[in-house]
C-alpha positions in Angstrom: 0.0 0.0 0.0 1.5 3.4 -0.9 2.2 5.8 1.9 -0.1 8.8 2.1 -0.9 11.4 4.7 -3.9 9.2 5.8 -1.8 6.2 6.6 1.2 8.2 7.8 3.3 6.4 10.5 6.9 6.7 11.4 9.1 4.6 13.7 12.7 5.4 14.2 15.2 5.9 17.0 14.6 9.6 17.1 10.9 9.8 16.5 8.7 7.1 18.1 5.0 7.0 17.4 2.1 4.9 18.4 1.0 3.4 15.2 -2.3 2.3 16.7 -3.7 5.9 16.7 -7.4 5.5 16.1 -9.8 7.4 13.9 -11.4 9.0 17.0 -8.3 11.1 17.4 -8.8 12.6 13.9 -12.5 13.0 14.6 -11.7 14.8 17.8 -9.3 17.1 15.9 -11.9 17.9 13.3 -14.6 18.6 15.9 -12.2 20.9 17.9 -11.2 22.8 14.8 -14.9 23.2 13.7 -15.8 24.4 17.2 -13.0 27.1 17.1 -13.7 28.1 13.5 -10.5 26.7 12.2 -10.6 25.3 8.6 -9.4 21.7 8.4 -6.9 21.4 5.5 -4.9 18.3 4.5 -1.7 20.0 5.8 -3.3 20.9 9.1 -4.7 17.4 9.5 -1.3 15.8 8.9 0.4 18.3 11.3 -2.0 17.3 14.0 -1.6 13.6 13.1 2.2 13.9 13.4 1.8 15.5 16.8 -0.8 13.2 18.1 1.3 10.1 17.2 4.6 11.5 18.6 5.6 10.4 22.1 8.6 12.8 22.1 6.9 16.2 21.8 8.4 17.4 18.5 9.5 20.9 17.6 8.1 22.7 14.7 11.3 21.8 12.7 10.7 18.1 13.4 7.0 18.4 12.3 8.1 20.3 9.2 10.6 17.5 8.2 7.8 14.9 8.4 5.2 17.1 6.8 7.4 17.8 3.7 7.6 14.0 3.0 3.9 14.4 1.8 3.7 18.1 1.1 7.2 19.1 -0.3 6.1 22.7 -1.0 5.0 23.3 2.6 6.9 26.0 4.4 8.4 26.0 7.9 6.5 29.3 8.5 3.2 27.5 7.8 4.1 24.9 10.4 4.9 27.6 13.0 1.7 29.5 12.2 -0.4 26.3 12.3 1.1 25.2 15.7 0.5 28.6 17.1 -3.1 28.6 15.9 -3.6 25.1 17.4 -2.0 26.1 20.7 -4.1 29.4 20.9 -7.2 27.3 20.3 -6.3 24.7 22.9 -6.0 21.9 20.3 -2.4 21.3 21.2 -0.1 22.6 24.0 3.3 24.1 23.9 5.3 22.1 26.3 7.1 23.8 29.2 10.0 25.8 27.9 13.3 24.0 28.2 15.0 26.6 25.9 14.6 26.7 22.2 13.1 25.2 20.2 9.5 25.1 21.5 8.0 21.6 21.7 4.4 20.6 21.1 2.0 18.1 22.6 -1.4 17.0 21.2 -2.3 15.4 24.5 -4.2 18.2 26.2 -5.4 16.0 29.0 -3.9 16.8 32.4 -0.6 15.0 32.7 3.0 15.6 33.8 6.4 15.5 31.9 9.9 14.1 32.4 12.7 15.8 30.6 16.2 14.3 30.0 18.6 17.2 30.6 21.2 15.5 28.4 19.5 14.5 25.2 16.4 16.8 25.5 13.8 13.9 25.3 10.5 14.8 26.9 8.0 12.1 27.8 4.5 12.1 29.3 3.8 10.9 32.8 0.2 9.9 33.6 -1.1 11.8 36.7 -2.0 8.5 38.3 1.7 7.5 38.4 2.6 10.5 40.6 -0.6 11.0 42.5 -2.1 14.3 43.5 -0.2 17.1 45.2 -1.5 20.1 47.1 -0.8 23.7 46.2 0.4 25.6 49.2 -2.1 28.1 50.6 0.4 30.9 50.2 0.1 30.4 46.4 -3.6 30.0 46.4 -3.9 33.4 48.1 -1.8 35.1 45.4 -2.8 33.2 42.3 -5.9 31.8 40.6 -4.5 28.3 39.9 -5.6 27.1 36.4 -3.9 23.7 36.4 -1.3 21.7 38.3 1.6 20.1 36.3 4.9 18.7 37.5 8.1 18.6 35.5 10.7 16.1 36.5 14.2 16.5 35.1 16.9 13.8 35.0 19.1 11.8 32.8 17.4 8.9 30.8 18.8 5.4 30.8 20.4 5.6 27.3 22.2 8.8 28.3 23.3 7.3 31.6 24.8 4.3 29.8 26.7 6.7 27.4 27.8 9.2 30.1 31.1 8.8 32.0 30.4 7.9 35.6 31.9 11.1 36.9 29.1 13.1 35.1 26.3 11.3 36.9 25.0 12.2 40.3 
């Protein structure tokens, strides 16, 4: 079967995806876009599909690289503008800033992240794995808390294996 944007799937060492993404993800995307008045184009649909299948929270540049396999005339500016439109509409989230480049996540459900400070990999952590945590009253008095999200930073196992022992804690 020829590869097309509709059956897009990638699996490599640098870009892992869940190839079992179901049609409801694309239906949810279409519904969210319609609700926000965002036109669903083939490029936008594929950008969302790339994001929704990624487990590594890709940058705009990574999304662009995959997009141009199917839309060679697409521009990096289009990807940046599309990701900003999606983020502003709440369709995707810009992951906590770890320095440039910005990284994106199609999983807008409440969850946490773990970030490898060596290779830059960012992975999701389900809230149930860490449990709930209380916000100190001193913050509640000063802020209207919108959401609670934890960020763990460390060195992933592959990086630990490659790093000299003196560089590890």
